[in-house]
N, C-alpha and C positions, 0 to 999 in steps of 0.2 A: 462860794458863789456870791458875787457882788449884786446887791439889790439897788444901790444908788437911791434915787428919789422916786422909784417906780411905785405905783399904787400897790396896796396890799392885794396881791392876786387872789388870795383865799377869800377875802371879803367880796371882791368883785365876782368871783366864781359863785359864791353862795348867793349873792344878790340875783344873779342870772338864774340860778337853780330855783330860788324862791319864785321868781317871775314865771318860770316855766311851769312849776307846780301849780301856781294859782291859775294860770291859763288852762292847764289840763283839767283842773278841778271844775273850772267854768265849762269846759267842753263836755265834761261828764254829766253835768246837771240835766240836760234834756233826756238823758237815758235813764235817769233815776238810780244811778249807781254812785257809790263812794269810791275813793281810790283803792281801798282794800279789796272791794269786790272786783274792780277792774283788774287789779294785779292778780287775783286768784284766777280770773278768766284767762289772762295771758299765760299763767303757769300751766293751766290745763291744756291750752291750745298748743303749747310747745311739746307736750308729751304725746307719744304715739299711742299710748294705752291709758286705761283708767289709772288714776293716782290714788294711793292710800291717803286717807284724810290726815294721818300723822305726817306723811311726807309733804303734803300740801302745806301744813303748818310750818314745817321746817323750811320749805322754800320761801314762805312768806315771813319767816323769822318771828312767828307769833306762837302763843300757846295753843294747844289743841282745842281748848274750849272756845277760843276766839275764832279758830278756823271753822268749828262746828256752827257758830253763829253766822259766819259768812256764807257757808254752804247752805244753811237753812234758808237764808234770804234768797240766794241764787236759785235754789230748788223751787221755792215758792213762785219765783218769776219764770220757771220753766227753762232756765238757762243751763242748769246742770241736772244730772241724775245721780243718785247714789244707790249702791247695792252692797250686799255682803260680799266680802272677798271669799271666793270658793276655797282658797287654800288656807284661810284663817278666819273662822266665823266671828272672831272678835274684832276683826278689822273691817273698815268701810272703804269702798272704792268710790271715787267721784269721777264723773266724766262730763265733758262739755256736750250739750245737745246741739242739734243743727240750729235751733233758735239762738242759742248762746253764741255759736260760731258766727252767725249772721250779724248779731248785735255787735260782737267784737270787731268785725270788719267795719261796721259803721262808726264805732268808737275810734278805731285806728285812723279812719279817714278824717274824722273831726280833729283828732290830735295832730295829724300831719298838717291839716289846714292851719291850725293855731300856730304850730311850729314854723310853718312857711311864712306866715304873717310876721312872726316875731323876728325872723332873720331876713326879711325883705330888705332891710336897710343895708345889708352887706352886699358887696359886689360878688359875683360868682367866684372869682379867684379868692376873695376873703373867706367865703364859705368853705372852699376846698382847704384853705390853710387852717381855718379854725378846726375843721374835722381832723386834719392831720395832727394838729397839736393836742386835741382832746384824746385822740387815739394813742398818741405817744404817752400821755399822762396815765391813761387807764392801763396801758401795757406794763408800765413800770410799777403801778400801784398794786 
């Protein structure tokens, strides 16, 4: 594959990823959440049933102790509940509350707004093409 004099695509991609991450962190500030807490809420929202704490840690790619800290803070904010797993008393199940789901909807709206503003400089056809290219990259990765 010939690269010619094109810019380093990985560097450009990472610069955009950092910009998106910063803008999403800024969007989270009014909600009093950090990115790890937001990610945990998203994982829980995708699951049809309660999630074992250990499985949540695996989804987040963190150690169980860190997941416990995240769940502690989310539970204190009434965004999740935890209970013993009836099939294994040693395991803990975590579930998103209605309050957590409502907050997650507001967070997602804020993140969509930030993303929309970030990509406003692109023409509609450019956005479609960028989406196509990114999907192609993620499908092959």
